[in-house]
C-alpha atoms as a printed R data frame, in Angstrom:
   type eleno elety resid chain resno       x      y       z
1  ATOM     1    CA   MET     A     1   0.000  0.000   0.000
2  ATOM     2    CA   LYS     A     2   1.351  3.424  -0.930
3  ATOM     3    CA   LEU     A     3   1.507  5.715   2.081
4  ATOM     4    CA   ASP     A     4   0.849  8.864   0.072
5  ATOM     5    CA   ALA     A     5  -2.287  7.466  -1.581
6  ATOM     6    CA   PRO     A     6  -5.644  8.729  -0.248
7  ATOM     7    CA   PHE     A     7  -7.225  5.266  -0.538
8  ATOM     8    CA   PRO     A     8  -5.694  1.813  -0.011
9  ATOM     9    CA   ASP     A     9  -5.178 -0.329  -3.112
10 ATOM    10    CA   ARG     A    10  -8.005 -2.736  -2.219
11 ATOM    11    CA   TYR     A    11 -10.557  0.110  -2.397
12 ATOM    12    CA   ARG     A    12  -9.151  1.451  -5.649
13 ATOM    13    CA   SER     A    13  -9.421 -1.931  -7.366
14 ATOM    14    CA   ALA     A    14 -13.018 -2.332  -6.132
15 ATOM    15    CA   MET     A    15 -13.884  1.088  -7.599
16 ATOM    16    CA   ARG     A    16 -12.362  0.094 -10.961
17 ATOM    17    CA   ARG     A    17 -14.706 -2.896 -11.241
18 ATOM    18    CA   MET     A    18 -17.757 -0.614 -11.320
19 ATOM    19    CA   THR     A    19 -19.037  0.554 -14.681
20 ATOM    20    CA   PRO     A    20 -19.867  4.255 -14.383
21 ATOM    21    CA   ALA     A    21 -22.709  5.869 -16.317
22 ATOM    22    CA   THR     A    22 -20.619  9.037 -16.695
23 ATOM    23    CA   ILE     A    23 -16.901  9.774 -16.634
24 ATOM    24    CA   ALA     A    24 -14.798 12.929 -16.368
25 ATOM    25    CA   ALA     A    25 -13.769 14.781 -19.508
26 ATOM    26    CA   VAL     A    26 -11.270 17.641 -19.802
27 ATOM    27    CA   ASP     A    27 -11.717 20.791 -21.879
28 ATOM    28    CA   LEU     A    28  -8.045 21.346 -22.724
29 ATOM    29    CA   ALA     A    29  -8.699 24.874 -23.968
30 ATOM    30    CA   ALA     A    30 -10.156 25.881 -20.596
31 ATOM    31    CA   CYS     A    31  -7.817 23.887 -18.313
32 ATOM    32    CA   ASP     A    32  -5.214 26.098 -16.611
33 ATOM    33    CA   ARG     A    33  -3.226 23.082 -15.337
34 ATOM    34    CA   CYS     A    34  -3.541 24.142 -11.685
35 ATOM    35    CA   GLY     A    35  -3.649 20.518 -10.473
36 ATOM    36    CA   LEU     A    36  -6.380 21.030  -7.857
37 ATOM    37    CA   CYS     A    37  -8.257 18.007  -9.191
38 ATOM    38    CA   LEU     A    38  -5.376 15.539  -9.021
39 ATOM    39    CA   PRO     A    39  -5.389 14.707  -5.283
40 ATOM    40    CA   LEU     A    40  -9.211 14.559  -5.240
41 ATOM    41    CA   CYS     A    41  -9.495 11.619  -7.632
42 ATOM    42    CA   PRO     A    42  -9.872  8.439  -5.510
43 ATOM    43    CA   PRO     A    43  -8.835  5.974  -8.253
44 ATOM    44    CA   GLU     A    44  -6.070  8.327  -9.511
45 ATOM    45    CA   ALA     A    45  -7.548  8.513 -13.019
46 ATOM    46    CA   LEU     A    46  -6.336 12.090 -13.622
47 ATOM    47    CA   HIS     A    47  -2.792 12.690 -14.809
48 ATOM    48    CA   LEU     A    48  -0.889 15.904 -15.531
49 ATOM    49    CA   GLU     A    49   1.975 15.048 -17.843
50 ATOM    50    CA   ARG     A    50   3.853 17.420 -20.126
51 ATOM    51    CA   ASN     A    51   1.486 20.182 -19.007
52 ATOM    52    CA   VAL     A    52  -1.577 18.307 -20.335
53 ATOM    53    CA   LEU     A    53  -4.333 16.991 -18.063
54 ATOM    54    CA   THR     A    54  -5.684 13.607 -19.143
55 ATOM    55    CA   VAL     A    55  -8.313 11.207 -17.831
56 ATOM    56    CA   GLU     A    56  -7.631  7.476 -17.779
57 ATOM    57    CA   TYR     A    57 -11.092  6.395 -18.897
58 ATOM    58    CA   GLY     A    58 -10.694  2.773 -17.829
59 ATOM    59    CA   THR     A    59  -9.949  3.917 -14.278
60 ATOM    60    CA   CYS     A    60 -12.409  6.805 -13.823
61 ATOM    61    CA   THR     A    61 -15.306  5.762 -11.577
62 ATOM    62    CA   GLY     A    62 -17.527  8.765 -12.330
63 ATOM    63    CA   CYS     A    63 -17.480  9.968  -8.711
64 ATOM    64    CA   GLU     A    64 -17.468 13.652  -9.832
65 ATOM    65    CA   LYS     A    65 -15.104 14.725  -7.016
66 ATOM    66    CA   CYS     A    66 -12.848 16.473  -9.536
67 ATOM    67    CA   VAL     A    67 -15.556 18.574 -11.232
68 ATOM    68    CA   ALA     A    68 -16.721 21.114  -8.612
69 ATOM    69    CA   PRO     A    69 -13.258 22.215  -7.361
70 ATOM    70    CA   CYS     A    70 -12.068 23.128 -10.880
71 ATOM    71    CA   PRO     A    71 -11.777 26.938 -10.814
72 ATOM    72    CA   VAL     A    72 -12.244 27.295 -14.584
73 ATOM    73    CA   GLY     A    73 -14.845 24.568 -15.190
74 ATOM    74    CA   ALA     A    74 -12.553 22.513 -17.413
75 ATOM    75    CA   LEU     A    75 -13.784 19.185 -16.027
76 ATOM    76    CA   THR     A    76 -17.268 17.936 -16.837
77 ATOM    77    CA   MET     A    77 -19.026 14.607 -16.730
78 ATOM    78    CA   VAL     A    78 -19.948 12.957 -20.029
79 ATOM    79    CA   ALA     A    79 -21.856  9.767 -20.852
80 ATOM    80    CA   TYR     A    80 -19.617  6.710 -20.801
81 ATOM    81    CA   ALA     A    81 -19.762  4.975 -24.157
């Protein structure tokens, strides 16, 4: 178990087994790369690499914890296809 992780690995893998109705999507034009959303994502589906925020769709549980704190509204929930 990683000590810096907000949730133990056993909870993260249980969350991944769920099939969400919606998942997070990033508006790259609006995103200011502040990183406020990163520590809020329980399954760690958000990644900021090379100054680009991405969502790992296979890991996102649709919990919406990343959406409200975004100061510029760059994260929204979309239907999972």
